[in-house]
Structures are given as C-alpha cells and as structure tokens.
Backbone as ProteinMPNN parsed JSONL, in Angstrom:
{"seq_chain_A": "MKINIKKLKIAIDSPAAAGAGTLAKKISNHYNLYYLDTGKIYRYIAYLKIRYPKKFDTSFIKKKINKLKNEELKKKKLISDEVGLEASKISKKKIIRKLVYKFQIKCAYQPPKGYNGSCLDGRDITYNIMPDADFKFFITANVKTRALRRYRELKSINKNVNYHDVLKSIKKRDKSDYNRKVAPLKKTKDSVLINTTKLSKSSCFLKIKKIIDKNININGNL", "coords_chain_A": {"N_chain_A": [[87.975, 103.31, 116.575], [87.641, 105.394, 113.799], [89.949, 107.121, 111.606], [89.654, 110.426, 110.626], [90.427, 111.988, 107.734], [91.626, 114.332, 105.297], [93.55, 114.127, 103.34], [95.256, 111.263, 102.589], [98.13, 109.801, 104.027], [100.712, 107.611, 103.542], [103.414, 105.791, 104.758], [106.229, 103.847, 103.992], [108.824, 101.655, 104.835], [111.686, 99.653, 104.044], [114.046, 96.906, 103.559], [116.254, 96.211, 100.763], [114.639, 94.756, 97.911], [112.419, 93.6, 99.221], [109.841, 93.706, 98.485], [108.399, 95.977, 98.845], [108.052, 98.074, 97.009], [106.328, 97.034, 95.021], [104.042, 96.548, 96.58], [103.491, 99.141, 97.488], [102.807, 100.406, 95.103], [100.464, 99.036, 94.428], [98.828, 99.739, 96.566], [98.75, 102.501, 96.219], [97.482, 102.718, 93.716], [95.016, 101.593, 94.329], [93.907, 103.316, 96.297], [94.074, 105.705, 95.034], [96.474, 107.31, 95.273], [99.333, 109.48, 95.209], [102.25, 108.102, 94.129], [105.599, 107.521, 95.201], [108.685, 106.143, 94.749], [111.143, 106.393, 96.742], [113.705, 105.379, 96.949], [114.424, 104.99, 94.354], [115.088, 107.494, 93.522], [117.613, 107.964, 94.554], [118.879, 105.968, 93.172], [118.6, 106.974, 90.639], [120.182, 109.27, 90.782], [122.603, 108.018, 91.261], [122.907, 106.697, 88.881], [123.27, 108.888, 87.213], [125.732, 109.754, 88.134], [127.374, 107.684, 87.323], [126.937, 107.723, 84.591], [127.462, 110.393, 83.804], [130.153, 111.314, 84.784], [131.963, 113.531, 84.697], [130.355, 115.774, 84.711], [129.049, 115.59, 87.049], [128.014, 117.152, 89.833], [126.899, 119.24, 92.59], [125.17, 121.306, 91.549], [124.467, 120.216, 89.09], [123.088, 117.91, 89.854], [120.962, 119.045, 91.302], [119.629, 120.451, 89.28], [118.755, 118.355, 87.657], [117.074, 116.929, 89.425], [115.064, 118.799, 89.926], [113.741, 118.759, 87.534], [112.847, 116.248, 87.431], [110.689, 113.532, 86.686], [108.167, 111.116, 87.456], [108.17, 109.09, 85.551], [110.787, 108.756, 84.735], [111.897, 107.344, 86.797], [111.063, 104.804, 86.468], [112.472, 103.427, 84.612], [114.408, 100.697, 83.286], [117.142, 100.893, 83.406], [117.875, 101.714, 85.891], [117.807, 99.576, 87.565], [120.035, 97.927, 87.72], [122.747, 96.164, 89.415], [125.111, 97.551, 89.796], [124.306, 100.219, 89.807], [122.678, 100.127, 92.062], [124.476, 99.609, 94.213], [126.065, 101.895, 94.067], [124.148, 103.782, 94.631], [123.65, 103.241, 97.288], [125.985, 104.178, 98.416], [126.097, 106.972, 97.766], [123.843, 107.826, 99.063], [124.566, 108.278, 101.606], [125.718, 110.699, 101.742], [125.421, 113.922, 102.988], [124.795, 116.324, 101.583], [123.568, 115.446, 99.255], [121.409, 114.033, 100.295], [120.025, 116.147, 101.398], [119.134, 117.572, 99.158], [117.5, 115.641, 97.959], [115.7, 115.238, 100.017], [114.104, 117.58, 100.076], [112.702, 117.279, 97.693], [111.287, 114.921, 98.215], [109.67, 115.676, 100.383], [108.01, 117.543, 99.182], [106.591, 115.914, 97.394], [105.328, 114.235, 99.215], [103.715, 115.918, 100.863], [102.545, 117.739, 99.161], [101.023, 116.534, 96.952], [100.226, 116.069, 93.443], [97.264, 117.603, 92.002], [94.112, 115.935, 92.155], [94.732, 113.572, 93.331], [94.196, 111.413, 96.203], [95.94, 111.645, 98.225], [99.206, 110.679, 99.403], [101.779, 108.171, 98.891], [104.722, 106.926, 100.002], [107.714, 105.064, 99.631], [110.726, 103.741, 101.037], [113.78, 104.077, 102.802], [113.922, 105.658, 105.079], [111.462, 106.774, 105.517], [109.302, 106.564, 107.379], [110.127, 107.851, 109.723], [111.651, 110.068, 109.124], [110.932, 111.426, 106.715], [108.054, 111.346, 106.547], [106.961, 111.595, 109.339], [104.513, 111.983, 110.522], [102.738, 110.35, 109.247], [99.669, 108.743, 108.307], [99.503, 106.025, 108.208], [101.953, 103.572, 108.841], [104.327, 101.316, 107.601], [106.547, 98.513, 107.815], [108.201, 96.7, 105.62], [109.448, 93.479, 105.071], [111.601, 90.586, 104.408], [113.193, 87.348, 104.34], [116.736, 87.24, 103.706], [117.63, 85.516, 101.626], [115.353, 85.059, 100.119], [114.816, 87.632, 99.251], [117.084, 88.096, 97.718], [116.715, 86.236, 95.68], [114.458, 87.247, 94.433], [115.432, 89.718, 93.488], [117.404, 88.714, 91.803], [115.892, 87.409, 89.805], [114.62, 89.613, 88.759], [116.783, 91.099, 87.75], [117.748, 89.246, 85.953], [116.053, 89.386, 83.843], [116.955, 91.463, 82.357], [119.602, 91.081, 82.079], [121.272, 88.386, 81.132], [123.522, 87.202, 82.178], [123.639, 87.304, 84.904], [124.441, 86.27, 88.214], [123.167, 84.291, 90.823], [124.393, 84.005, 93.398], [126.119, 86.15, 93.435], [124.311, 88.218, 93.472], [123.081, 87.749, 95.92], [125.207, 88.231, 97.648], [125.534, 90.932, 97.113], [123.103, 91.984, 98.048], [123.327, 91.479, 100.792], [125.489, 93.1, 101.377], [124.384, 95.547, 100.785], [122.36, 95.675, 102.721], [123.879, 95.843, 105.076], [125.053, 98.323, 104.716], [122.766, 100.012, 104.563], [121.481, 99.645, 107.067], [123.429, 100.426, 108.881], [124.449, 102.965, 108.3], [125.318, 106.322, 109.172], [123.764, 108.527, 108.58], [120.354, 108.912, 108.429], [119.563, 105.993, 108.775], [118.279, 102.7, 107.869], [115.536, 101.529, 109.638], [113.134, 100.004, 111.835], [110.37, 101.66, 113.047], [108.655, 102.116, 116.187], [105.965, 102.553, 115.823], [105.371, 101.444, 113.408], [103.836, 99.029, 111.312], [104.764, 95.699, 111.087], [105.385, 93.781, 108.238], [105.981, 90.717, 106.99], [107.071, 89.41, 104.071], [108.051, 87.015, 103.142], [106.826, 84.415, 102.907], [104.463, 85.073, 101.733], [102.11, 85.808, 99.124], [101.99, 88.338, 96.527], [99.427, 89.322, 96.325], [98.27, 88.488, 98.765], [99.764, 89.961, 100.605], [99.056, 92.571, 99.913], [96.272, 92.547, 100.478], [96.366, 92.165, 103.205], [97.487, 94.548, 104.141], [95.607, 96.349, 103.129], [93.357, 95.667, 104.616], [94.067, 96.576, 107.139], [94.24, 99.324, 106.677], [91.637, 99.995, 105.7], [90.118, 99.431, 107.922], [90.604, 101.492, 109.594], [90.233, 104.034, 108.438], [88.508, 107.01, 107.347], [87.971, 108.871, 104.974], [87.165, 112.129, 104.266], [84.827, 112.386, 102.011], [86.531, 111.705, 99.906], [87.104, 109.017, 99.45]], "CA_chain_A": [[87.635, 104.661, 116.111], [88.252, 105.661, 112.5], [90.68, 108.373, 111.419], [89.083, 111.314, 109.63], [91.513, 112.708, 107.07], [91.329, 114.872, 103.969], [94.567, 113.563, 102.458], [95.861, 110.078, 103.196], [99.591, 109.72, 103.926], [101.201, 106.276, 103.894], [104.881, 105.7, 104.74], [106.71, 102.463, 103.975], [110.266, 101.44, 104.835], [112.028, 98.247, 103.813], [115.368, 96.626, 102.99], [116.189, 95.975, 99.319], [113.943, 93.604, 97.327], [111.466, 92.984, 100.142], [108.523, 93.762, 97.867], [107.721, 97.215, 99.25], [107.679, 98.85, 95.829], [105.144, 96.422, 94.419], [102.921, 96.792, 97.48], [103.204, 100.58, 97.491], [102.122, 100.714, 93.84], [99.111, 98.493, 94.526], [98.123, 100.574, 97.537], [98.554, 103.804, 95.581], [96.464, 102.571, 92.671], [93.713, 101.295, 94.948], [93.376, 104.478, 97.013], [94.346, 106.879, 94.201], [97.49, 108.099, 95.95], [100.527, 109.783, 94.414], [103.284, 107.18, 94.581], [106.995, 107.85, 94.952], [109.692, 105.193, 95.212], [112.238, 107.31, 97.073], [114.98, 104.726, 96.692], [114.731, 105.151, 92.937], [115.69, 108.817, 93.338], [119.043, 107.77, 94.786], [119.365, 105.164, 92.05], [118.65, 107.891, 89.5], [121.371, 110.103, 90.98], [123.749, 107.113, 91.096], [123.024, 106.487, 87.428], [123.838, 110.129, 86.67], [127.143, 109.783, 88.494], [128.05, 106.699, 86.468], [126.769, 108.127, 83.182], [128.074, 111.7, 83.542], [131.124, 111.56, 85.871], [132.606, 114.844, 84.602], [129.354, 116.812, 84.98], [128.415, 115.293, 88.331], [128.258, 118.022, 90.984], [125.655, 119.641, 93.255], [124.299, 122.073, 90.649], [123.985, 119.285, 88.062], [122.096, 117.05, 90.52], [119.806, 119.887, 91.618], [118.946, 120.735, 88.025], [118.111, 117.117, 87.215], [115.993, 116.599, 90.355], [113.98, 119.772, 89.73], [113.024, 118.4, 86.315], [112.556, 114.82, 87.52], [109.313, 113.064, 86.6], [108.048, 109.728, 87.887], [108.436, 108.182, 84.442], [112.235, 108.519, 84.704], [112.241, 106.403, 87.858], [110.545, 103.48, 86.095], [113.314, 102.844, 83.573], [115.174, 99.521, 83.686], [118.56, 101.228, 83.59], [118.102, 101.987, 87.305], [117.706, 98.326, 88.315], [121.309, 97.206, 87.77], [123.46, 96.015, 90.678], [126.107, 98.623, 89.853], [123.586, 101.43, 90.201], [122.216, 99.926, 93.429], [125.588, 99.772, 95.15], [126.456, 103.306, 94.03], [123.066, 104.506, 95.31], [123.848, 103.045, 98.721], [127.12, 105.02, 98.804], [125.788, 108.401, 97.687], [122.751, 108.15, 99.984], [125.18, 108.641, 102.887], [126.218, 112.074, 101.642], [124.441, 114.877, 103.512], [124.388, 117.317, 100.582], [122.64, 114.772, 98.342], [120.19, 113.741, 101.058], [119.313, 117.412, 101.57], [118.458, 117.86, 97.894], [116.45, 114.634, 97.781], [114.727, 115.465, 101.091], [113.172, 118.632, 99.642], [111.863, 116.702, 96.653], [110.411, 113.949, 98.865], [108.688, 116.411, 101.196], [107.051, 118.137, 98.252], [105.745, 114.815, 96.894], [104.551, 113.7, 100.33], [102.748, 116.86, 101.413], [101.897, 118.507, 98.101], [100.84, 115.682, 95.772], [99.485, 116.726, 92.356], [95.804, 117.636, 92.131], [93.43, 114.753, 91.646], [95.084, 112.421, 94.163], [93.638, 111.416, 97.554], [97.024, 111.708, 99.189], [100.49, 110.204, 98.9], [102.353, 106.941, 99.436], [106.15, 106.91, 99.731], [108.462, 103.965, 100.233], [112.169, 103.95, 100.998], [114.531, 103.574, 103.951], [113.743, 106.511, 106.263], [110.198, 107.5, 105.302], [108.427, 106.562, 108.549], [110.575, 108.713, 110.824], [112.379, 111.246, 108.659], [110.197, 112.145, 105.671], [106.637, 111.471, 106.908], [106.783, 111.123, 110.719], [103.103, 112.1, 110.904], [101.943, 109.561, 108.297], [98.482, 108.115, 108.895], [99.834, 104.611, 108.327], [103.366, 103.274, 108.636], [104.587, 99.888, 107.449], [107.924, 98.082, 107.589], [108.098, 95.484, 104.815], [110.702, 92.742, 105.062], [111.594, 89.181, 103.975], [114.54, 86.856, 104.622], [117.697, 87.718, 102.718], [117.698, 84.628, 100.462], [114.144, 85.318, 99.326], [114.995, 88.931, 98.613], [118.12, 87.943, 96.692], [116.115, 85.503, 94.566], [113.567, 88.192, 93.748], [116.258, 90.662, 92.756], [118.067, 87.925, 90.754], [114.924, 87.222, 88.711], [114.399, 90.936, 88.166], [117.977, 91.433, 86.975], [117.897, 88.246, 84.896], [115.22, 89.795, 82.714], [117.668, 92.463, 81.549], [120.999, 90.653, 81.936], [121.296, 86.933, 81.222], [124.746, 86.739, 82.831], [123.553, 87.536, 86.344], [124.653, 85.097, 89.058], [122.402, 84.41, 92.065], [125.269, 84.172, 94.557], [126.631, 87.525, 93.387], [123.188, 89.071, 93.887], [122.924, 87.529, 97.359], [126.321, 88.953, 98.264], [125.241, 92.352, 96.944], [121.984, 92.313, 98.94], [123.871, 91.484, 102.15], [126.326, 94.293, 101.466], [123.456, 96.681, 100.789], [121.721, 95.68, 104.039], [124.86, 96.329, 106.051], [125.193, 99.759, 104.487], [121.509, 100.702, 104.876], [121.177, 99.586, 108.498], [124.5, 100.98, 109.716], [124.92, 104.3, 107.933], [125.092, 107.324, 110.211], [122.716, 109.447, 108.141], [119.055, 108.304, 108.119], [119.665, 104.552, 108.55], [117.052, 101.916, 107.778], [115.141, 100.968, 110.925], [111.692, 99.903, 112.041], [109.901, 102.491, 114.148], [107.716, 101.42, 117.065], [104.587, 102.708, 115.34], [105.234, 100.846, 112.069], [103.319, 97.656, 111.295], [105.708, 94.806, 110.421], [104.814, 92.845, 107.275], [107.009, 89.831, 106.453], [106.55, 88.916, 102.787], [108.796, 85.816, 102.738], [105.944, 83.314, 102.503], [103.181, 85.611, 101.281], [102.013, 86.227, 97.723], [101.79, 89.783, 96.388], [98.01, 89.573, 96.596], [98.037, 88.313, 100.202], [100.386, 91.104, 101.282], [98.228, 93.744, 99.644], [95.017, 92.408, 101.21], [96.686, 92.314, 104.623], [97.655, 95.978, 104.375], [94.306, 96.98, 102.822], [92.464, 95.4, 105.746], [94.49, 97.478, 108.22], [93.88, 100.699, 106.301], [90.172, 100.125, 105.629], [89.558, 99.334, 109.269], [90.899, 102.701, 110.37], [90.109, 105.334, 107.758], [87.248, 107.6, 106.904], [88.422, 110.076, 104.284], [86.009, 112.995, 104.002], [84.363, 112.57, 100.638], [87.5, 111.327, 98.889], [87.021, 107.581, 99.161]], "C_chain_A": [[88.381, 104.967, 114.815], [88.902, 107.039, 112.432], [90.003, 109.193, 110.331], [90.2, 112.153, 109.014], [91.086, 113.183, 105.682], [92.3, 114.315, 102.937], [95.275, 112.429, 103.184], [97.371, 110.052, 102.965], [100.043, 108.345, 104.415], [102.718, 106.223, 103.72], [105.314, 104.244, 104.845], [108.232, 102.423, 103.931], [110.537, 99.954, 104.629], [113.459, 98.084, 103.341], [115.178, 96.327, 101.502], [115.475, 94.681, 98.953], [112.988, 92.868, 98.266], [110.046, 92.982, 99.58], [107.748, 95.023, 98.189], [107.242, 98.019, 98.048], [106.405, 98.344, 95.18], [103.91, 96.697, 95.254], [102.505, 98.258, 97.471], [102.441, 100.989, 96.237], [100.68, 100.236, 93.893], [98.246, 99.347, 95.452], [97.774, 101.922, 96.906], [97.467, 103.76, 94.519], [95.082, 102.378, 93.274], [93.083, 102.527, 95.599], [93.59, 105.8, 96.257], [95.311, 107.839, 94.904], [98.659, 108.361, 95.005], [101.659, 108.935, 94.964], [104.688, 107.659, 94.232], [107.893, 106.794, 95.579], [110.945, 106.017, 95.492], [113.615, 106.697, 96.825], [115.411, 104.888, 95.25], [115.356, 106.525, 92.663], [117.202, 108.702, 93.512], [119.658, 106.917, 93.674], [119.519, 106.047, 90.804], [119.906, 108.768, 89.582], [122.636, 109.263, 90.789], [124.001, 106.859, 89.614], [123.672, 107.71, 86.771], [125.336, 110.205, 86.94], [127.957, 108.851, 87.603], [128.055, 107.155, 85.004], [127.483, 109.437, 82.853], [129.072, 112.063, 84.646], [131.752, 112.949, 85.86], [131.643, 115.99, 84.939], [128.79, 116.713, 86.395], [128.894, 116.214, 89.456], [126.903, 118.462, 91.535], [124.69, 120.373, 92.335], [123.689, 121.17, 89.575], [122.877, 118.399, 88.64], [120.806, 117.836, 90.769], [118.963, 120.167, 90.375], [118.151, 119.522, 87.557], [116.911, 116.754, 88.104], [114.798, 117.526, 90.164], [113.131, 119.45, 88.498], [112.546, 116.94, 86.327], [111.059, 114.511, 87.503], [109.292, 111.575, 86.933], [108.417, 108.723, 86.801], [109.92, 107.807, 84.371], [112.645, 107.448, 85.7], [111.787, 104.978, 87.547], [111.449, 102.749, 85.105], [114.212, 101.729, 84.105], [116.651, 99.814, 83.959], [118.898, 101.463, 85.065], [118.133, 100.72, 88.161], [119.053, 97.665, 88.562], [121.967, 97.224, 89.151], [124.466, 97.144, 90.878], [125.478, 99.917, 90.342], [123.14, 101.325, 91.662], [123.3, 100.145, 94.474], [126.058, 101.228, 95.215], [125.423, 104.153, 94.765], [123.231, 104.422, 96.823], [124.967, 103.947, 99.242], [126.734, 106.501, 98.836], [124.669, 108.809, 98.648], [123.278, 108.526, 101.364], [125.632, 110.094, 102.911], [125.133, 113.086, 102.012], [123.925, 115.848, 102.454], [123.378, 116.71, 99.604], [121.333, 114.481, 99.055], [119.353, 115.01, 101.238], [118.524, 117.769, 100.32], [117.275, 116.916, 97.681], [115.329, 114.846, 98.797], [113.67, 116.485, 100.664], [112.19, 118.096, 98.609], [110.842, 115.736, 97.257], [109.302, 114.639, 99.661], [107.605, 117.001, 100.302], [106.084, 117.077, 97.745], [104.812, 114.295, 97.989], [103.42, 114.623, 100.775], [102.051, 117.752, 100.385], [101.734, 117.651, 96.833], [100.048, 116.418, 94.698], [97.975, 116.661, 92.572], [95.192, 116.362, 91.541], [93.718, 113.502, 92.45], [94.483, 112.564, 95.56], [94.708, 111.489, 98.637], [98.302, 111.188, 98.562], [100.945, 108.926, 99.589], [103.823, 106.902, 99.026], [106.791, 105.678, 100.346], [109.948, 104.203, 100.055], [112.843, 103.34, 102.204], [114.273, 104.374, 105.233], [112.435, 107.299, 106.211], [109.381, 107.641, 106.582], [108.846, 107.508, 109.667], [111.257, 110.001, 110.376], [111.594, 112.087, 107.65], [108.734, 112.383, 106.048], [106.389, 110.946, 108.324], [105.33, 111.179, 111.195], [102.19, 111.326, 109.948], [100.772, 108.891, 109.012], [98.702, 106.621, 109.103], [101.308, 104.408, 108.022], [103.562, 101.758, 108.582], [106.079, 99.634, 107.261], [107.822, 96.729, 106.891], [109.445, 94.774, 104.788], [110.502, 91.322, 104.544], [113.005, 88.675, 104.251], [115.458, 87.158, 103.44], [117.777, 86.837, 101.466], [116.501, 84.828, 99.534], [114.289, 86.633, 98.573], [116.038, 88.867, 97.492], [117.564, 87.228, 95.464], [115.2, 86.412, 93.755], [114.379, 89.178, 92.901], [116.983, 89.96, 91.589], [117.149, 87.761, 89.549], [114.653, 88.538, 87.987], [115.563, 91.317, 87.26], [118.166, 90.497, 85.789], [117.125, 88.644, 83.649], [115.916, 90.814, 81.821], [119.141, 92.103, 81.337], [121.11, 89.154, 82.183], [122.507, 86.386, 81.98], [124.762, 86.936, 84.348], [123.699, 86.224, 87.116], [123.952, 85.296, 90.399], [123.287, 84.701, 93.277], [125.876, 85.576, 94.607], [125.56, 88.5, 93.869], [122.982, 88.967, 95.395], [123.996, 88.307, 98.13], [126.068, 90.458, 98.238], [124.142, 92.813, 97.896], [122.478, 92.407, 100.384], [124.714, 92.737, 102.393], [125.456, 95.534, 101.559], [122.766, 96.807, 102.146], [122.641, 96.276, 105.1], [125.019, 97.835, 105.951], [123.947, 100.509, 104.934], [121.217, 100.757, 106.376], [122.197, 100.321, 109.367], [124.992, 102.376, 109.353], [124.526, 105.309, 109.015], [123.958, 108.283, 109.866], [121.463, 108.676, 107.731], [119.138, 106.815, 107.817], [118.293, 103.872, 108.443], [116.757, 101.338, 109.157], [113.62, 100.912, 111.012], [111.305, 100.752, 113.239], [108.849, 101.712, 114.956], [106.277, 101.481, 116.547], [104.389, 102.181, 113.912], [104.738, 99.407, 112.192], [104.285, 96.794, 110.49], [104.967, 93.83, 109.504], [105.952, 92.015, 106.68], [106.456, 89.145, 105.208], [107.19, 87.608, 102.322], [107.894, 84.711, 102.191], [104.572, 83.778, 102.018], [103.224, 85.998, 99.808], [101.803, 87.733, 97.697], [100.363, 90.153, 96.758], [97.704, 89.493, 98.088], [98.591, 89.491, 101.002], [99.53, 92.357, 101.136], [96.939, 93.698, 100.465], [95.214, 92.594, 102.714], [96.804, 93.791, 104.993], [96.334, 96.725, 104.162], [93.338, 96.822, 103.994], [92.774, 96.35, 106.909], [94.05, 98.913, 107.934], [92.369, 100.902, 106.329], [89.512, 100.138, 107.004], [89.683, 100.657, 110.026], [90.71, 104.042, 109.676], [88.671, 105.729, 107.445], [87.633, 108.927, 106.27], [87.214, 110.888, 103.837], [85.71, 113.193, 102.516], [85.336, 112.137, 99.555], [87.442, 109.866, 98.484], [85.666, 107.053, 99.591]], "O_chain_A": [[89.601, 104.817, 114.741], [88.477, 107.985, 113.095], [89.8, 108.697, 109.223], [90.842, 112.941, 109.708], [90.3, 112.532, 104.994], [91.92, 114.061, 101.794], [95.827, 112.622, 104.267], [97.836, 110.255, 101.843], [99.788, 107.966, 105.558], [103.24, 106.57, 102.66], [104.818, 103.501, 105.691], [108.855, 103.077, 103.094], [109.723, 99.106, 104.994], [114.036, 99.017, 102.781], [114.044, 96.203, 101.04], [115.671, 93.646, 99.591], [112.774, 91.664, 98.126], [109.156, 92.335, 100.131], [106.57, 95.134, 97.849], [106.148, 98.582, 98.071], [105.517, 99.122, 94.833], [102.854, 97.038, 94.72], [101.316, 98.576, 97.448], [101.536, 101.821, 96.298], [99.773, 100.943, 93.453], [97.086, 99.634, 95.155], [96.655, 102.416, 97.041], [96.631, 104.661, 94.436], [94.098, 102.935, 92.786], [91.881, 102.757, 95.473], [93.316, 106.876, 96.788], [95.007, 109.015, 95.102], [98.939, 107.561, 94.113], [101.993, 109.039, 96.144], [104.941, 108.137, 93.127], [107.863, 106.578, 96.791], [111.719, 106.304, 94.579], [114.575, 107.408, 96.527], [116.604, 104.92, 94.946], [116.072, 106.693, 91.676], [117.975, 109.261, 92.733], [120.809, 107.119, 93.286], [120.455, 105.878, 90.022], [120.598, 108.979, 88.586], [123.622, 109.737, 90.224], [125.142, 106.813, 89.156], [124.516, 107.577, 85.885], [126.11, 110.656, 86.096], [129.069, 109.175, 87.185], [129.042, 106.992, 84.287], [128.042, 109.587, 81.767], [128.85, 113.031, 85.373], [132.046, 113.493, 86.925], [132.071, 117.049, 85.398], [128.135, 117.636, 86.879], [130.009, 116.083, 89.961], [125.866, 118.086, 90.99], [123.494, 120.08, 92.348], [122.529, 121.342, 89.199], [121.855, 118.169, 87.993], [119.707, 117.359, 90.485], [117.734, 120.122, 90.423], [117.01, 119.651, 87.114], [115.868, 116.327, 87.607], [113.65, 117.087, 90.233], [111.959, 119.818, 88.425], [111.93, 116.463, 85.374], [110.27, 115.142, 88.207], [110.274, 110.866, 86.718], [108.917, 107.636, 87.094], [110.269, 106.688, 83.996], [113.621, 106.729, 85.483], [112.1, 104.05, 88.293], [111.216, 101.581, 84.796], [114.713, 101.804, 85.227], [117.321, 99.059, 84.664], [120.067, 101.419, 85.448], [118.449, 100.783, 89.349], [119.198, 96.912, 89.525], [121.781, 98.15, 89.94], [124.65, 97.633, 91.993], [126.042, 100.621, 91.18], [123.21, 102.3, 92.411], [123.067, 100.789, 95.497], [126.406, 101.729, 96.284], [125.771, 105.123, 95.439], [122.989, 105.389, 97.546], [124.906, 104.425, 100.375], [127.01, 107.198, 99.812], [124.55, 109.98, 99.009], [122.53, 109.034, 102.199], [125.897, 110.652, 103.976], [124.056, 113.098, 101.415], [122.734, 116.161, 102.434], [122.441, 117.385, 99.176], [120.26, 114.662, 98.48], [118.123, 114.956, 101.23], [117.381, 118.216, 100.408], [116.192, 117.338, 97.275], [114.154, 114.657, 98.483], [112.476, 116.269, 100.872], [111.002, 118.414, 98.641], [109.676, 115.73, 96.862], [108.142, 114.229, 99.613], [106.421, 116.959, 100.638], [104.88, 117.323, 97.674], [103.657, 113.96, 97.728], [102.304, 114.17, 101.033], [101.081, 118.437, 100.707], [102.247, 118.005, 95.772], [99.267, 117.313, 95.022], [97.477, 115.763, 93.25], [95.693, 115.8, 90.566], [93.043, 112.486, 92.288], [94.282, 113.676, 96.049], [94.404, 111.403, 99.826], [98.473, 111.244, 97.344], [100.551, 108.637, 100.718], [104.135, 106.851, 97.837], [106.448, 105.291, 101.463], [110.384, 104.785, 99.062], [112.526, 102.217, 102.596], [114.389, 103.84, 106.336], [112.329, 108.373, 106.803], [108.828, 108.707, 106.851], [108.012, 107.923, 110.472], [111.421, 110.925, 111.173], [111.594, 113.316, 107.726], [108.227, 113.494, 105.89], [105.679, 109.955, 108.494], [104.961, 110.505, 112.156], [100.999, 111.62, 109.856], [100.877, 108.52, 110.181], [98.169, 106.025, 110.039], [101.849, 104.986, 107.079], [103.031, 101.019, 109.411], [106.785, 100.426, 106.635], [107.409, 95.738, 107.494], [110.471, 95.396, 104.514], [109.376, 90.904, 104.275], [113.928, 89.479, 104.385], [114.996, 87.312, 102.309], [117.972, 87.35, 100.364], [116.634, 84.771, 98.311], [113.928, 86.732, 97.4], [115.886, 89.508, 96.451], [117.905, 87.577, 94.333], [115.18, 86.344, 92.526], [114.048, 89.435, 91.743], [117.154, 90.545, 90.52], [117.572, 87.95, 88.408], [114.48, 88.572, 86.768], [115.361, 91.797, 86.144], [118.68, 90.9, 84.746], [117.5, 88.283, 82.534], [115.523, 91.011, 80.671], [119.836, 92.725, 80.534], [121.048, 88.707, 83.329], [122.508, 85.222, 82.381], [125.795, 86.75, 84.991], [123.148, 85.196, 86.721], [124.115, 86.334, 91.041], [122.953, 85.561, 94.093], [126.115, 86.121, 95.685], [125.848, 89.47, 94.571], [122.739, 89.969, 96.067], [123.708, 88.955, 99.136], [126.347, 91.166, 99.205], [124.23, 93.893, 98.48], [122.089, 93.318, 101.115], [124.66, 93.348, 103.46], [125.751, 96.458, 102.316], [122.606, 97.912, 102.664], [122.226, 97.103, 105.912], [125.108, 98.535, 106.96], [124.051, 101.532, 105.611], [120.764, 101.778, 106.893], [121.869, 100.783, 110.46], [125.866, 102.916, 110.031], [123.507, 105.144, 109.687], [123.274, 108.791, 110.754], [121.502, 107.879, 106.794], [118.814, 106.404, 106.703], [117.281, 104.421, 108.88], [117.629, 100.728, 109.775], [112.916, 101.674, 110.349], [111.855, 100.581, 114.327], [108.238, 100.769, 114.453], [105.476, 100.581, 116.798], [103.362, 102.444, 113.286], [105.173, 98.663, 113.071], [104.594, 97.114, 109.342], [104.042, 93.141, 109.934], [106.791, 92.543, 105.95], [105.488, 88.389, 105.286], [106.901, 87.141, 101.221], [108.17, 84.143, 101.134], [103.64, 82.982, 101.907], [104.25, 86.46, 99.308], [101.476, 88.338, 98.718], [100.119, 91.163, 97.417], [96.97, 90.326, 98.619], [97.965, 89.957, 101.955], [99.309, 93.099, 102.093], [96.557, 94.695, 101.077], [94.338, 93.115, 103.406], [96.289, 94.229, 106.022], [95.993, 97.625, 104.929], [92.59, 97.745, 104.317], [91.87, 96.857, 107.572], [93.56, 99.619, 108.815], [91.879, 101.868, 106.913], [88.48, 100.778, 107.211], [88.95, 100.905, 110.983], [90.998, 105.084, 110.265], [87.774, 104.898, 107.305], [87.626, 109.97, 106.925], [86.35, 110.389, 103.116], [86.282, 114.066, 101.863], [84.99, 112.198, 98.375], [87.696, 109.515, 97.332], [85.389, 105.863, 99.436]]}, "name": "protein", "num_of_chains": 1, "seq": "MKINIKKLKIAIDSPAAAGAGTLAKKISNHYNLYYLDTGKIYRYIAYLKIRYPKKFDTSFIKKKINKLKNEELKKKKLISDEVGLEASKISKKKIIRKLVYKFQIKCAYQPPKGYNGSCLDGRDITYNIMPDADFKFFITANVKTRALRRYRELKSINKNVNYHDVLKSIKKRDKSDYNRKVAPLKKTKDSVLINTTKLSKSSCFLKIKKIIDKNININGNL"}
C-alpha cells in the first residue's frame, strides 16, 4: 500500500564519512526536496568558534544561525579535521543544540516554496528532529573505508594530510557521536540500514530510490 503525502519528509542518520551527504543530495535533487546537512551546521558553529573566539557566545551564534544560508554550509573551510573535532565537542552542549534544533525543525517542516518536501541528514534526525519522517535511513560503512573517503576529501584541500591521522580522527569522532549523552548517534528500529562499504554512489542511490518509489504517491507533486 502506497503512502499518500503532500510533502515528502526523509530523515537520514550516519556516522562520519559514510556517504550520507552525497546520497541525501542525490535524493533531494531527484525528488525536488529541500536539503539540509545538519552536521554542517555544527561544523559552521565550530568554525565560528575557531575563527572568532572572542565574539563566540550564545547571542553571536543565534545571530549567525538566523542569517545562515545553505551556500555557507558548502564551503571547503568546514571540511577540515580541526573543525570536525570541534563540532563533535560543541554538539554536546545543550544550549547550542537548542539553537540548532529550532533551525532544523524549520527546514524540515517549513521548506521554502517550490519544494516537494525536505531531506535532512545528520546524527539524530530519525528520532529527534523528524520522528514522523515518511522514510528513515541509517547509512554506514566500515571505519577504514570511511577514513579513506575523508582522507581523499581532505587531501584535495591539504596535501599534508596523513591517512592514519584521519583514521584516528574518525574513530575518535565515532566514539564521541555514539556515546554522548545528548542526542547520540543510533539506528532506530524503523530506519532502513544501508551499508555503503562495497557499493558505488550510483548503486546506493538506486537502492534507496527503489524503496521510496515503491511506497510513495505524492498528490500531484511527483
């Protein structure tokens, strides 16, 4: 039986460098959904903390988030390992999560006009941000594969990157994400598990597309 929906909501959770961002973008483009990489918001705030340590406080963060546009989250300055580790630390702070939560909810349930819905990926989307999502996915891959992907990504902007350092960083990030007390990374029972270790980007996308197409019937939107 197909789901009849006016606005499609897709929630994706994943550990670092599992390929969720790439898949979410493909899904969003295909179904004309508003896409938000929620992890990049924390990276953006982490960057602000590193870049403006003296100005960094709640009012400064709130002001920046209220003016935040998706284009800011695409910049390479947010990819660095330093920013990633700082993002993992600040994401544990309740006051920051509260500010980010409001922004995420708005993107998830009030996407800009012209979109058929929304697609968010992060660490706690399936159970904290969009618990009523029409589709939930947990994207993963083995840690060495994820470290290699992140290494290649970082190598494009920093030639001095070392694979073993990246692997160590990914493991540290996993430990933090899975074990933090506030909104930890976890797979919910109603999330479909997609392991991307041995799958190409195209194969992963087609696998998810097949699941969605089999179950949706959006009234006049698609």
